[in-house]
C-alpha positions in Angstrom: 5.1 -128.1 29.7 3.9 -131.3 27.6 4.1 -134.6 29.5 3.9 -138.1 27.9 1.2 -140.4 28.9 3.9 -142.6 30.9 4.5 -139.7 33.3 1.1 -139.8 34.5 0.8 -143.6 34.5 4.1 -143.9 36.7 2.2 -141.6 39.4 -1.0 -143.3 39.0 0.9 -146.9 39.7 0.8 -145.6 43.3 -3.0 -145.6 43.8 -5.2 -143.4 45.5 -5.2 -143.0 49.2 -8.8 -143.4 50.5 -10.3 -142.1 53.7 -13.2 -144.2 55.4 -16.3 -142.2 56.3 -17.3 -143.6 59.8 -20.5 -141.3 60.6 -22.8 -138.6 59.4 -21.8 -135.3 60.6 -24.2 -133.0 62.3 -24.3 -130.5 59.5 -27.6 -130.7 57.4 -27.0 -132.0 53.8 -27.2 -129.7 51.3 -30.0 -130.8 49.4 -31.4 -127.8 47.5 -28.2 -127.7 45.4 -27.2 -129.5 42.1 -24.8 -132.1 43.8 -26.5 -132.7 47.0 -23.4 -132.9 49.2 -23.4 -134.2 52.9 -20.9 -134.0 55.6 -19.1 -137.2 57.1 -16.7 -137.7 59.6 -13.7 -139.7 58.5 -11.1 -142.0 59.8 -8.7 -139.0 60.2 -11.2 -137.1 62.8 -12.2 -134.5 60.3 -15.4 -133.6 58.5 -15.8 -133.8 54.7 -18.3 -132.5 52.6 -18.9 -135.6 50.2 -20.2 -135.8 46.4 -21.1 -138.6 44.3 -21.9 -138.0 40.7 -25.5 -139.6 40.2 -28.2 -138.4 37.6 -30.2 -136.7 40.6 -27.0 -135.4 42.1 -24.7 -134.2 39.6 -21.1 -132.8 39.4 -21.1 -131.0 36.1 -17.3 -132.1 34.9 -17.2 -135.3 37.1 -15.7 -135.8 40.5 -12.1 -135.3 39.3 -12.8 -131.7 38.8 -13.7 -131.3 42.1 -10.8 -133.2 43.6 -8.3 -131.8 41.3 -9.2 -128.1 42.2 -9.4 -128.9 45.8 -5.8 -130.4 45.9 -4.9 -127.1 44.0 -6.5 -125.0 46.2 -4.6 -126.6 49.2 -1.4 -126.1 47.6 -1.7 -122.5 47.6 -3.5 -122.0 50.9 -7.0 -120.9 49.4 -9.1 -123.9 50.1 -9.4 -127.8 50.3 -8.3 -130.2 51.0 -10.1 -132.8 49.2 -9.8 -136.6 49.5 -11.1 -139.6 48.1 -13.7 -141.0 50.5 -15.7 -144.5 50.8 -19.1 -144.2 52.0 -20.3 -147.6 53.3 -24.2 -148.3 53.2 -24.2 -148.8 57.2 -23.6 -145.3 57.9 -26.3 -143.7 55.5 -29.6 -143.0 56.7 -32.3 -145.8 56.1 -34.8 -143.4 54.2 -32.5 -143.5 51.2 -31.9 -140.0 50.8 -28.0 -140.0 50.7 -27.8 -143.1 48.7 -26.4 -141.2 45.9 -23.1 -140.9 48.1 -22.8 -144.6 48.3 -19.4 -146.1 47.5 -16.3 -144.0 46.3 -16.8 -140.5 46.3 -15.0 -137.0 46.8 -14.7 -135.2 50.0 -13.8 -131.4 50.9 -12.9 -130.7 54.2 -15.3 -128.7 56.2 -14.3 -125.3 57.6 -15.4 -124.5 60.8 -16.8 -120.8 61.5 -17.5 -120.2 58.0 -20.4 -119.2 56.2 -21.4 -119.3 52.4 -21.1 -116.0 50.9 -24.7 -116.2 49.3 -26.1 -116.5 53.0 -24.6 -113.2 54.4 -27.0 -110.7 53.0 -29.8 -111.0 55.8 -26.3 -110.4 58.2 -25.2 -107.3 56.4 -26.1 -104.2 58.4 -26.8 -100.9 56.5 -25.3 -102.6 53.4 -21.8 -103.3 54.5 -19.7 -105.2 56.9 -17.9 -103.6 59.8 -14.5 -102.1 58.8 -11.7 -104.9 59.0 -14.2 -107.8 58.8 -13.1 -108.7 55.2 -9.7 -110.1 54.6 -8.6 -108.3 51.2 -5.6 -110.6 50.9 -7.7 -113.8 50.7 -10.0 -112.1 48.2 -7.3 -111.3 46.2 -6.2 -114.9 46.5 -9.6 -116.6 45.6 -9.7 -114.2 42.6 -6.5 -115.1 41.3 -6.9 -118.7 42.0 -10.6 -119.3 40.5 -9.4 -117.3 37.4 -6.7 -119.6 37.1 -9.0 -122.9 37.1 -11.6 -121.1 35.1 -14.0 -121.6 38.0 -17.7 -121.7 36.7 -20.5 -121.3 39.2 -17.6 -120.0 41.6 -18.2 -120.1 45.2 -16.8 -118.8 48.3 -17.0 -119.6 52.1 -15.9 -116.7 54.4 -15.1 -116.5 58.3 -17.5 -114.0 60.0 -14.8 -113.4 62.7 -11.8 -112.9 60.5 -13.3 -112.2 57.0 -10.8 -115.0 55.5 -12.0 -116.8 52.6 -11.7 -120.1 50.8 -12.8 -121.3 47.5 -15.1 -124.4 47.4 -17.6 -126.2 44.9 -15.2 -126.8 42.0 -17.6 -129.2 39.9 -17.7 -126.7 37.1 -14.0 -126.1 35.9 -11.9 -127.8 33.3 -14.7 -127.8 30.8 -12.8 -125.8 27.9 -9.2 -127.0 27.7 -7.8 -124.6 25.1 -4.3 -123.7 26.4 -4.2 -120.7 23.8 -7.2 -119.0 25.5 -6.2 -116.6 28.2 -7.9 -116.6 31.8 -11.0 -114.8 32.3 -11.5 -112.7 35.4 -13.8 -114.6 37.9 -15.0 -112.5 40.4 -17.7 -113.5 43.3 -20.1 -111.1 44.4 -20.1 -110.7 48.1 -23.4 -109.1 49.7 -21.9 -106.0 52.0 -18.4 -105.9 50.2 -17.2 -103.6 47.9 -16.0 -105.1 44.3 -12.6 -103.6 44.5 -11.7 -105.0 47.8 -8.6 -107.0 47.1 -8.0 -105.0 43.9 -4.5 -104.2 45.0 -1.4 -104.9 43.4 0.6 -105.8 46.3 -1.9 -108.0 47.4 -2.4 -109.8 44.0 1.3 -110.1 43.5 1.6 -112.3 46.9 -1.5 -114.4 45.3 0.1 -114.7 41.7 3.5 -115.7 43.4 1.9 -118.5 45.1 0.4 -120.3 41.9 3.5 -119.1 39.5 6.0 -120.5 41.7 3.8 -123.9 42.0 6.1 -126.5 40.6 4.8 -128.1 37.3 5.3 -131.5 38.7 2.9 -130.6 41.6 0.6 -129.6 39.1 0.8 -133.1 37.5 0.7 -135.1 40.6 -2.5 -133.0 41.6 -4.3 -134.8 38.6 -3.0 -138.1 39.2 -3.9 -141.1 41.4 -7.7 -140.7 40.7 -10.7 -143.2 40.8 -11.8 -144.4 37.2 -15.5 -144.6 36.2 -18.0 -142.2 34.4 -18.7 -140.5 37.7 -15.0 -139.3 38.0 -14.5 -138.3 34.2 -10.8 -139.1 35.1 -9.6 -140.5 31.5 -5.7 -140.2 31.6 -5.9 -138.1 28.3 -8.0 -135.7 29.6 -6.2 -135.4 33.1 -2.9 -134.7 31.0 -4.8 -132.1 29.2 -6.0 -130.5 32.5 -2.6 -130.5 33.4 -1.0 -128.8 30.4 -4.1 -126.3 30.3 -3.2 -125.1 34.0 0.5 -124.9 33.3 -0.3 -122.9 30.2 -2.7 -120.5 32.1 -0.3 -120.0 35.0 2.0 -118.2 32.7 -1.1 -116.2 31.4 -2.8 -115.3 34.9 -0.7 -112.1 35.7 -1.8 -110.3 32.4 -5.2 -111.1 33.3 -4.9 -109.8 36.9 -2.7 -106.8 36.3 -5.8 -105.7 33.5 -8.2 -106.1 36.1 -6.2 -104.0 39.0 -5.5 -101.2 36.5 -9.1 -100.9 35.2 -11.1 -97.9 36.3 
C-alpha cells in the first residue's frame, strides 16, 4: 500500500486527543531503565506508565514509536492501549526526579496482576512453572506481533495467575524501514518457560490472522494524530514510511512464523 501525504494530513487534521494526568500512581517509577517511566492516574480513572524523551531518559526511536506500537498492540489485543498524556508540574514530586515527564508525553496503560518476565527467575521453582500457568496462545501472539513490528529490546509482562502475556516497551522499533526485508523472529526468553511454548501452527494461525486481517486504513490511523517535536520523531514522511513498512511486513510475516514452527 502506498499512500500520498494528503491521506495522512487529512487524518492529522482531527488532532490528537490528550489525557490529563491527575496524580502520581502508587507504583514505583522505573528509574533504573533507559527511559525512566513513571505511573500516573489519568482523568479516565486508569493508570498509565508515562515516558518522555529527554537526554537523561531516552526513548530510542522517539515517543511516536511507543505510541504507534501501543495502538497496534491494542488493535490485536496483545498490549496497550497507549495514549497521549499531559503531565502538569503540580503533580510531580518537588525533588525534581520526574521532571523529565513534564509536558505532553506518551502513556501505556498499566496491567494489574502482571509481572515483567525478567523478574520471574526468583519465582521459578525447580526451573519451571507449574503446568498450565503459561498461556501458549498469548505467547504465540506476542511472538507474531513483536516480529511484525521489529521490536528491539523486546519485553513482556505476564500474569502470574493466568499466564497471559502482553507486549510492552516499544521505544526501539521502526529503526530500519526497508519494506523489502522480511521480518526476523523475535523470541523473548522467559525464565522457566520452554522455548517451544507457543510453537504450534494452530495457535500461530490465530495470531497471524489478527494481524493479517488488520485493515490497511487502521494501520494508517495508528500512525496519525501524533504530537510533533524532536521528542516524538513524528515527521509525516517517517510516519508514512512506518505505515507502508508495516503493511509490507504484514504480507511476509507468515513465512517467518512458518519457518520457525517447522524448524527442529
